[in-house]
Structures are given as structure tokens and as C-alpha cells.
One Martini backbone bead per residue (centre of mass of N, CA, C, O) as a GRO file, in nm:
protein
  178
    1MET     BB    1   4.086   1.400  -1.436
    2ASN     BB    2   3.778   1.371  -1.352
    3GLU     BB    3   3.466   1.497  -1.354
    4GLY     BB    4   3.439   1.518  -1.032
    5GLU     BB    5   3.705   1.664  -0.986
    6ARG     BB    6   3.661   1.909  -1.166
    7LEU     BB    7   3.415   2.012  -1.029
    8GLY     BB    8   3.533   2.036  -0.746
    9ALA     BB    9   3.736   2.249  -0.835
   10LEU     BB   10   3.534   2.462  -0.931
   11MET     BB   11   3.391   2.490  -0.661
   12ARG     BB   12   3.644   2.588  -0.491
   13ARG     BB   13   3.693   2.830  -0.662
   14SER     BB   14   3.408   2.963  -0.633
   15LEU     BB   15   3.440   2.996  -0.312
   16THR     BB   16   3.683   3.220  -0.376
   17GLY     BB   17   3.547   3.405  -0.624
   18ASP     BB   18   3.527   3.255  -0.903
   19LYS     BB   19   3.319   3.332  -1.168
   20ALA     BB   20   3.405   3.153  -1.396
   21ALA     BB   21   3.396   2.878  -1.242
   22TYR     BB   22   3.104   2.895  -1.180
   23ALA     BB   23   2.983   2.912  -1.462
   24GLN     BB   24   3.110   2.631  -1.553
   25LEU     BB   25   2.975   2.468  -1.331
   26LEU     BB   26   2.682   2.517  -1.426
   27ARG     BB   27   2.710   2.407  -1.714
   28ASP     BB   28   2.807   2.125  -1.635
   29ALA     BB   29   2.584   2.042  -1.440
   30ALA     BB   30   2.368   2.051  -1.656
   31ALA     BB   31   2.490   1.843  -1.846
   32LEU     BB   32   2.475   1.609  -1.628
   33LEU     BB   33   2.156   1.630  -1.549
   34ARG     BB   34   1.983   1.609  -1.806
   35PRO     BB   35   1.985   1.292  -1.840
   36PHE     BB   36   1.866   1.232  -1.558
   37LEU     BB   37   1.588   1.388  -1.611
   38THR     BB   38   1.502   1.260  -1.896
   39ARG     BB   39   1.452   0.971  -1.773
   40ARG     BB   40   1.222   1.087  -1.553
   41LEU     BB   41   1.088   1.277  -1.774
   42ARG     BB   42   0.862   1.361  -2.033
   43GLN     BB   43   0.919   1.678  -2.043
   44GLU     BB   44   1.126   1.923  -2.158
   45SER     BB   45   1.009   2.146  -1.979
   46GLU     BB   46   1.056   1.997  -1.712
   47VAL     BB   47   1.361   1.984  -1.732
   48ASP     BB   48   1.421   2.275  -1.733
   49ASP     BB   49   1.283   2.369  -1.477
   50LEU     BB   50   1.429   2.176  -1.285
   51LEU     BB   51   1.723   2.250  -1.359
   52GLN     BB   52   1.690   2.530  -1.240
   53GLU     BB   53   1.618   2.462  -0.952
   54ILE     BB   54   1.884   2.301  -0.896
   55LEU     BB   55   2.076   2.553  -0.954
   56ILE     BB   56   1.954   2.715  -0.720
   57SER     BB   57   2.015   2.519  -0.496
   58VAL     BB   58   2.319   2.505  -0.546
   59HIS     BB   59   2.360   2.811  -0.480
   60LYS     BB   60   2.227   2.808  -0.187
   61ALA     BB   61   2.430   2.534  -0.107
   62ARG     BB   62   2.740   2.591  -0.151
   63HIS     BB   63   2.832   2.627   0.153
   64THR     BB   64   2.793   2.299   0.220
   65TYR     BB   65   3.041   2.233   0.077
   66ASP     BB   66   3.291   1.991   0.097
   67GLY     BB   67   3.615   1.992  -0.044
   68GLY     BB   68   3.695   1.693   0.067
   69ARG     BB   69   3.457   1.602  -0.119
   70PRO     BB   70   3.262   1.485  -0.337
   71PHE     BB   71   3.053   1.637  -0.572
   72THR     BB   72   2.835   1.454  -0.722
   73PRO     BB   73   2.681   1.349  -0.476
   74TRP     BB   74   2.585   1.631  -0.386
   75LEU     BB   75   2.438   1.710  -0.654
   76TYR     BB   76   2.248   1.454  -0.673
   77ALA     BB   77   2.108   1.509  -0.393
   78ILE     BB   78   1.978   1.770  -0.497
   79ALA     BB   79   1.832   1.649  -0.740
   80ARG     BB   80   1.656   1.430  -0.599
   81PHE     BB   81   1.505   1.626  -0.407
   82ARG     BB   82   1.379   1.800  -0.644
   83LEU     BB   83   1.246   1.560  -0.792
   84GLN     BB   84   1.057   1.480  -0.562
   85ASP     BB   85   0.916   1.739  -0.520
   86HIS     BB   86   0.800   1.749  -0.806
   87LEU     BB   87   0.650   1.478  -0.798
   88ARG     BB   88   0.470   1.538  -0.559
   89ALA     BB   89   0.326   1.788  -0.679
   90HIS     BB   90   0.223   1.653  -0.931
   91TYR     BB   91   0.049   1.420  -0.789
   92ALA     BB   92  -0.116   1.606  -0.599
   93ASP     BB   93  -0.257   1.747  -0.832
   94HIS     BB   94  -0.400   1.504  -0.946
   95LEU     BB   95  -0.554   1.426  -0.691
   96ARG     BB   96  -0.716   1.694  -0.674
   97ARG     BB   97  -0.846   1.630  -0.972
   98ALA     BB   98  -0.972   1.386  -0.895
   99VAL     BB   99  -1.222   1.145  -0.922
  100ALA     BB  100  -1.442   0.992  -0.751
  101LEU     BB  101  -1.569   0.683  -0.780
  102SER     BB  102  -1.859   0.771  -0.660
  103GLU     BB  103  -1.916   0.967  -0.868
  104VAL     BB  104  -1.901   0.776  -1.113
  105GLU     BB  105  -2.131   0.595  -1.022
  106ARG     BB  106  -2.347   0.796  -0.996
  107PHE     BB  107  -2.349   0.894  -1.298
  108LEU     BB  108  -2.407   0.620  -1.409
  109ALA     BB  109  -2.681   0.575  -1.264
  110ASP     BB  110  -2.818   0.828  -1.388
  111ASP     BB  111  -2.736   0.781  -1.709
  112VAL     BB  112  -2.807   0.492  -1.703
  113THR     BB  113  -2.996   0.260  -1.855
  114GLU     BB  114  -3.185  -0.006  -1.854
  115SER     BB  115  -3.190  -0.297  -2.000
  116PRO     BB  116  -3.438  -0.500  -2.145
  117LEU     BB  117  -3.207  -0.711  -2.142
  118ASP     BB  118  -3.209  -1.038  -2.031
  119TYR     BB  119  -3.199  -1.354  -1.989
  120GLU     BB  120  -3.505  -1.408  -1.964
  121SER     BB  121  -3.588  -1.235  -2.241
  122ILE     BB  122  -3.373  -1.438  -2.414
  123SER     BB  123  -3.401  -1.750  -2.372
  124GLY     BB  124  -3.527  -1.844  -2.634
  125GLU     BB  125  -3.272  -1.779  -2.807
  126ILE     BB  126  -3.068  -1.940  -2.650
  127ASP     BB  127  -3.219  -2.225  -2.692
  128ARG     BB  128  -3.150  -2.200  -3.024
  129LEU     BB  129  -2.875  -2.275  -2.969
  130PRO     BB  130  -2.633  -2.443  -2.926
  131ALA     BB  131  -2.591  -2.630  -2.652
  132ARG     BB  132  -2.310  -2.534  -2.558
  133GLN     BB  133  -2.369  -2.216  -2.579
  134ALA     BB  134  -2.614  -2.219  -2.393
  135GLU     BB  135  -2.463  -2.330  -2.141
  136ILE     BB  136  -2.256  -2.109  -2.118
  137LEU     BB  137  -2.459  -1.876  -2.070
  138ARG     BB  138  -2.595  -1.984  -1.837
  139LEU     BB  139  -2.354  -1.994  -1.652
  140MET     BB  140  -2.251  -1.696  -1.684
  141HIS     BB  141  -2.555  -1.531  -1.664
  142HIS     BB  142  -2.731  -1.691  -1.451
  143GLU     BB  143  -2.491  -1.811  -1.244
  144GLY     BB  144  -2.216  -1.649  -1.249
  145CYS     BB  145  -1.984  -1.749  -1.403
  146THR     BB  146  -1.690  -1.805  -1.505
  147ALA     BB  147  -1.493  -1.924  -1.752
  148ARG     BB  148  -1.342  -2.117  -1.574
  149GLU     BB  149  -1.582  -2.249  -1.438
  150ALA     BB  150  -1.727  -2.346  -1.695
  151ALA     BB  151  -1.506  -2.514  -1.798
  152GLY     BB  152  -1.493  -2.716  -1.557
  153ARG     BB  153  -1.793  -2.819  -1.591
  154LEU     BB  154  -1.747  -2.894  -1.920
  155GLY     BB  155  -1.458  -2.994  -1.991
  156MET     BB  156  -1.283  -2.731  -2.077
  157ASN     BB  157  -1.137  -2.472  -2.186
  158GLU     BB  158  -1.115  -2.134  -2.148
  159SER     BB  159  -1.091  -2.047  -2.448
  160ALA     BB  160  -1.329  -2.206  -2.563
  161VAL     BB  161  -1.546  -2.058  -2.399
  162LYS     BB  162  -1.492  -1.775  -2.506
  163VAL     BB  163  -1.544  -1.845  -2.808
  164ALA     BB  164  -1.833  -1.945  -2.780
  165ALA     BB  165  -1.943  -1.692  -2.651
  166HIS     BB  166  -1.881  -1.500  -2.877
  167ARG     BB  167  -2.049  -1.654  -3.092
  168ALA     BB  168  -2.320  -1.626  -2.941
  169TYR     BB  169  -2.338  -1.318  -2.939
  170LYS     BB  170  -2.330  -1.277  -3.237
  171VAL     BB  171  -2.601  -1.435  -3.293
  172LEU     BB  172  -2.779  -1.280  -3.103
  173ARG     BB  173  -2.750  -1.007  -3.217
  174GLU     BB  174  -2.854  -1.059  -3.489
  175ARG     BB  175  -3.136  -1.158  -3.410
  176LEU     BB  176  -3.217  -0.907  -3.239
  177GLU     BB  177  -3.194  -0.686  -3.474
  178ARG     BB  178  -3.440  -0.808  -3.637
   0.00000   0.00000   0.00000
């Protein structure tokens, strides 16, 4: 007799009033469901709480079990529904506490001051960079090109443009900090 058949037999016996069979059924069902829940939930406390809810649901729905059908699909159907309810409530709670993006943008706009440095204000320093680095910064910051677009215009690969830009930023930072 496999595990599903054994659990089905315990359920049929418990429906006739066998309390020992029912207690064993709940213990075995919990042992069967724990790995199922552990793979889907992060915290052990969530697993324990949801496992209790599932066992309560099994208790409440035990009269719906058809003894002629397999037990484990019936059990897992209840477990999946309870898991979905749990996750729905969990994510709904996160959504209620989430901050709207417009609020973040407003906070940043109120809290962040404009930098006095822009392309025009440091163009003299940019012009003192090696020609290729200066051209890359001009394309990316003055004309608004992406690294890929700048690479296409200059006949370079994108990685080389990014490396050159990084080196240019480092030199500019050192010069401007002086």
C-alpha cells in the first residue's frame, strides 16, 4: 500500500469516528505537506502557520472527501488553495504599504539640489582630456547618446566606450576635486 492509499484508508476510518486514525492522518498529512510548503515559503514560521491553516481546512472539509477517490490530490488541492490565499494576502499587504513612484519622485525633487556642474561648466576640463575620451563624453553627455550609439559613431565597441568614459570620469573627478 502506497502513502496515498494509506492516508486514504486513515481518512475513511476517521470519517467513521476513529479518533486515533484521524490523529494519525493529521500527523502524516503535516509531514507530507511540510516540504511542499518549505519549498514555497521563505520563513519557517510562515510554514508552521500555513500548515496549521491547511490542517484546519482539512478538518472543516473532511466531509467532502469521496472515499472512492485518491486522498493526496484532495489534500494538495486544499493546500494549494490555502497557499494561494496566503500569498495573495501577503502581497496585497506589501502593495498597501508600498510607496507610489510619484511620491518618491516628489521627495527626490524636493530633497535633491541641482549640481552646479554640467557639461558646459566643465567643458574646459573635458577639452583637456585625450581627444577620444573628450569625444565620448561630448556624445554621451552633451548629445545624449548611449554608450552603444557613441560606439557606433566612433567605430569602437561598446565595452571600449564604457571603459574610456570611466577613465575620463576618474580624471575629471581628480581634477575637479583639486
